[in-house]
N, C-alpha and C positions, 0 to 999 in steps of 0.2 A: 635422519637417514630415511630415505624411501625405502618402503616394504609393500610386496604384493598382499592380497588376501591368502591365508592357508589355506588347507586342504578342507573339503564338506566336512560337518559338523553333523551326523543326522538328527540329534536333539535338536538344536538350536534351526536345522533345516525343516523339521515338521512345523514348527510352529510359526516362522516365516510362509510356509507354505500355506497353512491356513490363512494367513492376514491377506496373502496375496491372492488366492482362490476367491474370498471374499469381495476383494477389488474387481477382479476379473469378471465376476457375474454380474457387479453394479453396472460395468459396461456395456457387457452384453444385452442388459436391459434397458439402457440409455441409448445404445445405437440403435437396435431392433434390425437394422437391416445389414448390420456388419458382424461379424462371427467372430470371437476371439477366441481363437483356438490354442491348443498346445500350452494350456499355462503350466509354469515349472515354478518351483518354489523357489527362493530368493536366499543365498549363503549368508548366515549370521559374521558380522565383523566386529570386533572390539573396538571398544573407543580408544582414541590414539593418545598417547600419554602426553599431556601437555607439559610446556619448559618449565621447568622448577624456578628459573631465574625470573622468567616473564612473570609468573604466578605471584614471585615475591615481591617485586616491584610495582604490578598491579596494585596489591593489598596496602603499600604505601601509598600509592596516589589516592586511594580510593580513601583512607582516614584522613589525608591532606586536604582533600577537596571537601571532603564531608564536614570538617571540624571550619573551615572556611566559609560553606556556605550558610552553616548553622547559626554562625557566630556573626552572621551580615545582618544588621537591621533592615523592617522593612518601614518605609516611610508612613508613618500613619496620617497624616493632615491631608484632608481631602481636598483638590482642587475649586476654582469656583463654579458656579452651577452652570450649566450648557445651556441655551435656547431647547424650548420645548421639542421634541421630536430628533435631538440631534444627539447621535452618540458617537463619543470619542475614543481612540484608540488609548486614549493614556489615562481615562478614566478607572482607577483601581477598583471602584465599586462594581461596575459593568463588567471590566476586561480585565481580572485578576489574573492570578497565577493559574487558576482553574477554567478562566472563561475562554470563550472562542474569539477569532480575529474579526471584527467589522468588515474585513476584505473576502475574506473566506467562511460566509457563515455556514454554518453546520445545520445537518438534522433534515436539510429540505426546504429551510427558511429563509424567506425574502430578505433582502440586504434593510439593515438595519440605519443606514444612511439615506433618511426620509426627507430631509429640507428641502425646500426649491435652493435650487444654485448648484453651484462646484465645489466637491471636497478635494481635497489633495493631501491625501498621505502615505503612507508604507510602511513596509517591514525591511529587516535586514537577517541574515542568522550566517554564523562562520563556523564550521565545525573545522577541530583539528583531532587526528586520530591515529591509530596504531593498527594493522592487521597482521596477527601470525597465519599465514595462509599453509597447510600442510596437503601433500597431493600423494594419493596410493597406487601411483605409476611411476618407475623408474624413470621414463622419458620424461617424464615432468616433473621440474626442481619444486621444491618448496619455496617458499618466499614470504619474506618481512618487508615490509614498506612503511612509510609515513605519510600522511596523506591530510592536506588542507584543501578545502573547498567551500564555497559557499555563494549566497547570490545578494544583491540587493533589489527591491519592488518598488517601484514608484506608482501608486495608484492613484488616478485620477474619476472621478465618479461623478456624473451631471444629472440631476434630478430636476423634474417638473412635475408639480402634481395639481389635479384639478378635482377638489371634493376626494372621493376615493379614487379616483381614477390617476396614474402615473405613468409617466414615460422615463426611462433611465439607460443611460449610457456608461458604459466603462472599459477604459484602458490602462493596462499595468505593462510597464516597461521594466526590463530585466537588464542588470549589470551583474557579470559573473565574476569571483574572486580568481579562480582559476583559469581565467582566458588564457588559452594557449595560440600563438601565432598560425595562422591556416586551418585551424579547428572552425566549423561552423558550430553556432550557438542559437538557439531560438531564444529570439529575444524578445519575445510576448508571452505573458501566461494569458490574462483574460482580454477578451475584445470582443465586446456583443453589446445589443440593444436588449430593453427587456422592456415590455408594456404591458397594462393590466389593470386591476384593481388590489390594492394592498390587501393581504389576508384573503383574497378571495380567488383569483385565477390571472395567469399572466404567459405571456409568448415570449420566448427567448430566442433571438438567432445571432450566430458568430462563433467565437471561439471561447469555450468554456467547459468546465469538469461536470459529470452525473452526478448525482445524489450518491454518498458513499452507503453501502451496506454493509461491508466488511471492515470494522472497525480493529486495527491492531494494538490499540493503545499507545502509550509513551515512548516507544521504540520502535524500529522496522519504518522509520521515515523513509519515503522514495528516493531509492538512488544512494542510499547509506550504505556504510561498511557491512553493516549488520542485515540491512534489506536484502543486499545481493547474496551474502551467505555464504557456504561451502562451493568454492570453485567447480563449473560446470552443474551444480544442482538447480533442478526445476523451480522456476517462479511460483510465489504464491498465488494462485487463482483467486481472485478478487471479484467475480463477475464484472470483467474489465475488458471485454473485446471491445466494448464501444462506450467505456466509459471516460478515458482519458481526455484530454484536449488533444485535438486531431492534427496534424501537420499533413497540409496538403488537402485535407477534406472538409466540406461546411458540415456544419451543426444546428439543430433545431430542437427545440423543447417546448411542450407545453406543462403549466403545471396549473393543479386544481387544489384548493383549500376548503373541502365541504364544510369540516368542523376545526374547531382550535386545535383538535390532539390528533387529525387525521390529514394526511397529504399525497397527493400523486402525483409522479412526472411522467410522461411519456417523450424520451429523447429519440434521437434520430442523427444518423449520421448518411453523408453523402457527399459523393464528388469522384475526383479522379487524380492519382498519384503513381509518377513513375510506371504509367502503361497499364495502370488496372483501374476500372469503374468499382465502386464500391458505393453499398448501403447498407443501413443496418438500424434496429429499433431497438430499444432498452426499457421496458416499462419498470417503474419502481412505486414502492407502496410504502409510508412509514406510518405508525402508530405511535404518538409520542404524548405518554403521560405524565412527564415529568422525572417520576422516579423510575420508569418504565419504558424501554424505546424497542421497538420490535420494525426491524425493517427485513422487504423481501424485493428480489429484483431477478428479470430473466432477459435474455438478448438473443439476438440473433443478428449474425451479419454474412454479406456475401460478398467475393470478389470475384472480378471476370477480368480476364484479359482485352484490352480493348481492339485488339487486331480480329479481324474477321477472319474466320477459319480456324485461330486457336483455341485449345481444349482447355488451356490454361485456366481452373479455377481453384477458390479456397473459400468453405463454408464454418462458420464458427457458430457455436451456440452453447448457453451455460444457466444455471441458476444458483439461487444460494440467497443467503441474509445472515442476518445476527440480531441475538438479542441482549442489549444492554439494563443494567440496574443502576442506578442514581441516586445516593443519598449524600445530602450535602448537609454542615454546619450539625454534625452529631453531638459535639459539646466543645470544649475550649480546645481539647488537644488533638482531636481525630475531626478534624474539617470538613474530609470529604472519604468516600468509600463508593467507588465505580467498578465494575466488573460487568464481564459479559462473554460471550461464546457465539463463534462464528463457522458456517460451513459452506461451501461450493464445492458446483462441480462442472466443469467443461470438456466439451469437445470439439476437435477439429477434423475435417476431412478436406485432405489438401491435392489434386491433380496436376502434374505437371503439362508443358505446352501439347504436348504427343498424347495425351490422356491416359497416362499411366500413373497410377496411386504413387503419393509419394509417402511411402510407409515410416519414415524416420520423423516427416512432419506433419504425421496425422494423430497426434497424440491425445489420450483422453488423461483429465486431471482433476484429481480431489484434493481440496486443502481444507483441513480444520483446525482449529484454533481456541484462543481464551487469553482475557488478560484481568490483572488488578492492579485499580492505581488507590493507592492510600495518602490523603491527605493528613501530616503531622504539623501541628502550628501552621507556619508559610511553605514549608515543603512538600513535595509531592513526590512518594515512592512509586516505582511501578515494577510491574513483573509480565510478561507475555511470552507466549509459546504457541510455535504452529508447525502443523505436521502437514507435509505436501506429498502425495502418491502420485505416480504418472506413470501411464504405461501406451508405449507406440504400437504400430503396424507392424515391424518389423518380426520375422521368424526364422530363427536359424535352424533346417531341420538335421546338422549334423550335431549339434548340440543340444538339440530339442531346447532351445530358451527363445524369449522374445524379451523384447528390451522393456526394463522394468526400473522404476527411480525412486528413491525418497528421500526427502529432504526436511531436516528436522532443525529448526531455528528457535533460540530460545534467549531472553534478555532480560538485564535489572537495569533500573535507572533513577535518577533521584534529580529532582527540579527543584530551584530555591531561588527567587528573585534576588537582585543587587541593588539595594536600596530601594529602587522603583520597582512596583509590579509590573510594568510594560518593559522593563530590563531584567533578564532571566539567564541563568545558565542550567546545562542539564549535562548532566553525566551518564553513558548508557556503555554496559560492558554486555556484550553479547557472544553465544556460542553456535555455531551451525556444524553440521554433519549431512554428508551426502553419500549413501548409498546407491552406486551408479552401477547397472547390470546392463550396458548394452547386448544389443544380440550379436554382433559379429566383431565387439571387442573384448577386452580383458577387463573382468569385474575390479572396481577399485572402491576405497573409501576415502573421500575429501573431506577434511575438516578444517574448521578455522575458529579463532578467537580476534576478540577487537574490542578496543575502549575508545570511546569518543566523547568529545566535549563541545557542546554547541553552546553558544552565546548568542541571544536574540533579540532585538530591540524593536518593538511597534510604535509607530508616530503619527 
């Protein structure tokens, strides 16, 4: 049954007020020209009691899936050797359980597909899951629902090389598992051309994703149940105002690799969509020592109404990064230990067509989190936690309160290959809690618990 928050509790109020004051101070320093006044303490709310029946069923499911994957043998024989310079998605030595995808190389690396010619491959993943979502307002009913979603990606990569110079073009076509008549889907992932010198520099044009600096571990994959979290909770800020593939905007990036362990990206966004001209820049630096990876990024993005005389505009900026430690092949039992921490802070200023500040649409967001991955034999266990603070510029002088929101997201996961190293299953159990206190609405606490099973294959 839904219930509202109880009355103020002075002891909890003081502790919450200290945390909020620190966050407000950070916002004041970052904005400079914007004064966040009248900070008010947030009331404390207890954790909602989870369903006992659901917990029991979840325990049985965890045990059953754990026994299944741990009993699954891993194919030991190696395939026939590939031609020099070729990296194959199905090679268990290079692209095993803990390895990256050849179609989405991480840590700022150039493509491993470097032989002349055309390479055709791809991947597919399918998620089946259940979510129990509890809402703190009586006007918003609790929800229980099942979900299956997924996508198939076909990658075509063409490469020409002359000495160290190269030109490479990539197109990735998508097919969606949960296709609904009448709904529009982006049917392209990457579509770009890249030219330069291997391991020295390159220029990239088209549709692509910038370099990641906020790594969340084995869970919280984009648009999954645990990534969305509690109902109405603020999204994790990952230095992502100009990070994702852009719909309707063009992209350009320059990459430099001065040392084997040092690399830089300057990514840009430009173009027009839905009546807005936009441009942005996002510089990234990565120090990669193998056992240690340090990633830092900043970004700035501006949107203006294309109609002359309209005062509508939006300005976004932020910065952040992550530190990752990676240790592999520790012994015959513990095959991997990988852990890291992240932090990012973003600000948005938004003005409507009449020149008035959009107070609700101008939030300050701070996200911090960390993760741990442990490889045990062929399995990989994962844990992760993120907390997001967000404050907007609305102020209610009747209640002496401004908008303030906190979103906690945590997960535990287990991943294991199914016979082949490039075919695997992953179970993710997650919990999220949103403490939401809008300036002009009733405060509430929303929470959710979810379980998700992903089957994935790379070819």
